[in-house]
C-alpha positions in Angstrom: 40.3 14.0 -9.4 40.1 12.6 -13.1 39.4 10.1 -15.0 40.5 9.4 -18.8 37.5 7.7 -20.8 37.9 5.6 -24.1 35.3 3.5 -25.4 34.5 -0.1 -25.0 31.6 -2.6 -27.3 29.0 -1.7 -25.1 29.0 1.7 -24.4 26.2 3.4 -25.5 27.7 7.1 -26.0 27.4 8.3 -29.8 30.7 8.1 -31.8 30.1 12.2 -32.3 29.6 13.1 -28.7 33.2 14.5 -27.4 32.3 14.5 -23.9 30.9 12.3 -20.9 27.3 13.7 -19.6 27.9 14.2 -15.7 24.3 13.9 -15.0 25.1 9.8 -16.0 27.7 9.6 -13.9 25.5 11.5 -11.0 22.9 9.0 -10.8 24.9 5.8 -11.1 26.5 7.4 -8.0 23.3 8.0 -6.2 22.4 4.1 -6.7 25.4 3.0 -4.5 24.6 2.3 -0.8 28.0 2.3 0.5 29.4 5.9 -0.2 29.8 6.5 3.4 31.9 3.8 3.7 33.9 5.0 0.3 34.3 8.9 1.9 35.5 7.3 4.7 38.0 5.1 2.7 39.1 8.1 0.7 39.4 10.2 3.8 41.8 7.6 5.2 44.1 7.3 1.8 44.0 11.1 2.0 45.7 10.9 5.1 48.1 8.5 4.4 49.5 10.2 1.1 49.9 13.2 2.9 47.6 15.2 1.1 47.4 18.3 3.2 48.1 21.6 3.2 49.3 24.1 6.2 46.2 25.8 7.2 48.1 27.8 10.1 51.7 27.4 11.2 52.1 24.0 12.8 48.1 22.8 11.9 47.4 20.8 8.8 44.3 21.1 6.7 43.7 17.5 4.3 42.8 18.2 1.0 39.1 17.3 0.5 38.8 14.5 -2.4 35.4 14.9 -3.7 33.3 11.5 -4.6 32.7 12.4 -8.0 35.3 11.6 -10.3 35.6 13.9 -13.3 36.0 11.9 -17.1 37.6 13.2 -19.5 37.2 12.2 -23.4 40.4 11.6 -25.4 39.1 14.8 -27.4 39.2 17.1 -24.5 42.6 15.7 -23.1 43.9 16.2 -26.3 42.0 19.8 -26.7 43.5 21.2 -23.8 46.8 19.6 -23.9 47.2 21.7 -27.5 45.8 24.9 -26.0 48.4 24.6 -23.1 51.0 24.0 -24.9 50.1 27.0 -27.3 50.0 28.9 -24.1 53.5 27.7 -22.9 55.0 28.5 -26.1 54.0 31.8 -26.3 55.3 32.3 -22.6 58.5 30.9 -23.8 58.5 33.8 -26.2 58.1 36.6 -23.7 61.4 37.4 -21.9 63.2 38.3 -25.1 61.0 40.1 -27.1 60.5 41.7 -23.9 64.4 43.1 -23.4 64.1 43.3 -27.6 61.1 45.9 -28.4 60.8 48.7 -25.8 56.4 48.5 -26.5 56.4 45.3 -24.6 58.9 46.1 -21.8 56.7 49.2 -21.1 53.7 46.9 -20.7 55.9 43.9 -18.6 57.8 46.1 -16.0 60.2 44.9 -13.6 61.2 46.3 -10.2 65.0 47.9 -10.3 66.4 45.1 -8.6 64.5 42.5 -10.5 66.1 43.9 -13.6 69.4 43.6 -12.6 68.9 40.0 -11.4 67.7 38.9 -14.6 70.4 41.3 -16.9 72.9 39.7 -14.3 71.8 35.8 -15.1 70.8 36.0 -18.6 74.2 38.0 -19.4 72.3 39.7 -22.0 71.7 36.1 -23.8 67.8 36.0 -23.7 67.5 33.5 -26.4 69.4 30.8 -24.5 67.3 27.5 -24.7 64.7 27.2 -21.8 62.3 24.4 -20.4 59.2 25.4 -18.7 56.9 23.3 -16.8 53.6 25.1 -16.4 50.0 24.5 -14.9 47.0 26.1 -16.3 43.9 27.1 -14.7 41.0 26.5 -17.0 37.6 26.8 -15.9 35.0 24.7 -17.1 32.4 21.7 -16.9 33.8 18.6 -18.7 30.4 16.8 -18.5 28.3 19.4 -20.8 28.1 19.6 -24.7 29.3 23.3 -24.2 32.3 22.1 -22.6 34.5 24.1 -25.1 32.8 27.0 -25.3 32.9 27.3 -21.6 36.6 27.0 -21.7 38.4 30.1 -19.9 42.0 29.7 -19.2 42.2 31.4 -15.6 45.7 31.6 -14.9 49.5 30.3 -16.4 51.4 29.2 -13.6 55.0 29.2 -14.7 56.8 29.3 -11.4 55.2 27.3 -8.9 53.6 23.8 -9.7 51.6 23.7 -6.9 49.1 21.2 -6.1 50.6 18.6 -8.6 51.0 16.0 -6.1 47.6 16.7 -4.8 46.4 15.7 -8.2 48.1 12.8 -9.2 47.0 11.2 -5.8 43.5 12.2 -6.5 43.8 10.8 -9.6 45.1 7.6 -8.3 42.3 7.3 -5.4 40.0 7.8 -8.4 41.1 4.5 -10.1 41.4 2.8 -7.2 38.3 3.2 -5.4 35.6 4.4 -8.1 37.4 3.4 -11.8 36.7 -0.5 -11.2 33.3 -0.1 -10.7 32.0 2.8 -12.7 33.9 1.3 -16.0 31.8 -1.7 -15.2 27.7 0.0 -15.1 28.9 3.0 -17.1 30.6 0.2 -19.8 33.3 2.5 -20.2 37.7 1.9 -20.2 38.5 4.6 -17.2 42.1 4.9 -16.6 44.1 7.3 -14.4 45.7 10.4 -16.0 49.5 10.5 -16.5 51.7 10.2 -14.0 52.6 14.3 -13.6 55.4 13.2 -11.2 57.2 11.7 -13.7 56.3 14.0 -16.3 57.9 16.6 -14.1 61.3 14.8 -13.4 61.8 13.6 -17.2 61.2 17.3 -18.1 64.1 18.2 -15.3 66.1 15.6 -17.0 66.0 16.9 -20.4 67.0 20.0 -19.8 69.9 18.7 -18.0 71.0 16.7 -20.6 70.6 20.4 -22.7 73.5 21.5 -20.1 75.9 18.4 -20.0 74.4 17.0 -16.8 72.9 13.9 -17.5 71.0 11.7 -14.3 71.5 15.1 -12.5 70.9 15.5 -8.6 67.7 18.0 -8.9 66.5 20.5 -5.8 63.3 21.8 -5.6 63.9 25.3 -4.3 61.7 26.7 -1.9 61.5 28.8 1.7 61.1 26.3 4.2 60.5 28.6 7.0 57.1 29.5 5.5 54.9 27.0 7.2 51.6 27.9 5.6 50.2 26.5 2.1 51.2 23.7 0.1 53.1 20.9 1.5 53.9 18.9 -1.4 57.9 18.9 -2.0 59.0 16.8 1.1 57.0 13.7 0.1 57.3 14.1 -3.4 61.4 13.6 -2.7 60.5 10.7 -0.6 58.8 9.4 -3.8 61.5 10.3 -6.4 64.1 8.6 -3.9 61.8 5.3 -4.5 62.1 5.9 -7.6 65.8 5.9 -8.0 65.4 9.7 -9.1 68.1 11.8 -7.3 66.0 15.3 -5.6 66.5 17.2 -2.6 64.7 20.3 -1.8 66.6 23.2 -0.8 65.6 26.4 0.8 67.5 29.3 -1.4 69.3 30.2 1.3 71.1 26.7 1.8 73.1 26.8 -1.4 76.7 27.5 -1.6 79.4 27.3 -4.6 82.3 25.4 -3.4 84.8 24.4 -5.9 82.8 25.7 -9.0 80.1 23.6 -8.4 76.3 24.1 -6.6 76.2 22.3 -3.3 73.4 22.3 -0.7 75.2 20.7 2.2 77.5 17.9 0.9 75.4 17.7 -2.3 76.4 18.3 -5.4 73.4 19.7 -7.7 73.1 20.0 -10.9 69.7 21.6 -11.5 66.9 23.8 -9.8 63.7 23.9 -9.8 62.8 27.4 -8.5 59.3 27.6 -6.6 60.2 31.1 -5.3 59.5 33.9 -7.2 61.9 36.3 -8.7 60.2 39.0 -6.4 60.7 36.5 -3.3 64.4 35.8 -4.5 64.9 40.1 -4.2 63.5 40.0 -1.0 65.5 37.9 0.6 68.3 39.5 -0.8 67.1 42.6 0.8 67.2 40.5 4.4 70.7 39.6 4.1 70.4 36.5 2.9 73.5 35.6 0.7 71.6 34.8 -2.8 75.2 34.8 -4.6 74.4 30.6 -5.9 
């Protein structure tokens, strides 16, 4: 669970240091006599926020939230964001290049049905504007002076945004439970990370505006019959509606065309955020599910 740090007048962190030492956070937390009570409070907050995934069908497992927050400096934040956006922009160039250059197509083969889906969906216009919401998996230790040299990008997620709700919750737990005391004792100004749920919906609205659908109803697409793995979209749907956003959770099999519009039940859908992979959609079609929409 990250907390974003900036200096206060009494902070002993030298201006040239671009990280906050992890051992100082550990030493501070070890002095707290009420850590067991805080641990129970954190578990209670996680349960109230539905911070769980389906361990097995019908069985919940709550996400353990660590009692030691990551403290992220503005330097680290800017660096990781710059590299992440660089990778995202590069990924946006891959599809048109893949269909324009044989050597890239050989490196990135599709199954026959996947190729058919892409060609039918794009109509050969592979350079049309795209909008991504990506989640980069990075391994590093932000509390060490060599954090930048140790930073390895493990995976770029451009389909599923799994764990974004978990991250959003953990960040707010860190702000509410730990930030006030850590701010005083470490003499830092600590804030929670940007509102990632707001970031997702702003991306959706921006893309909808490009295609002539301002103020859209957004369908987050997932296979509802799968009862294992992350459980996020249903909780996100409630939060978005409380914020005045029109968002529904839809199974691919629930979509239909009616009167030239895409619908889920009685709701007109302006934009889809697709969680299933293309391979999963092809498999659903092979099982007889109508995938025309």
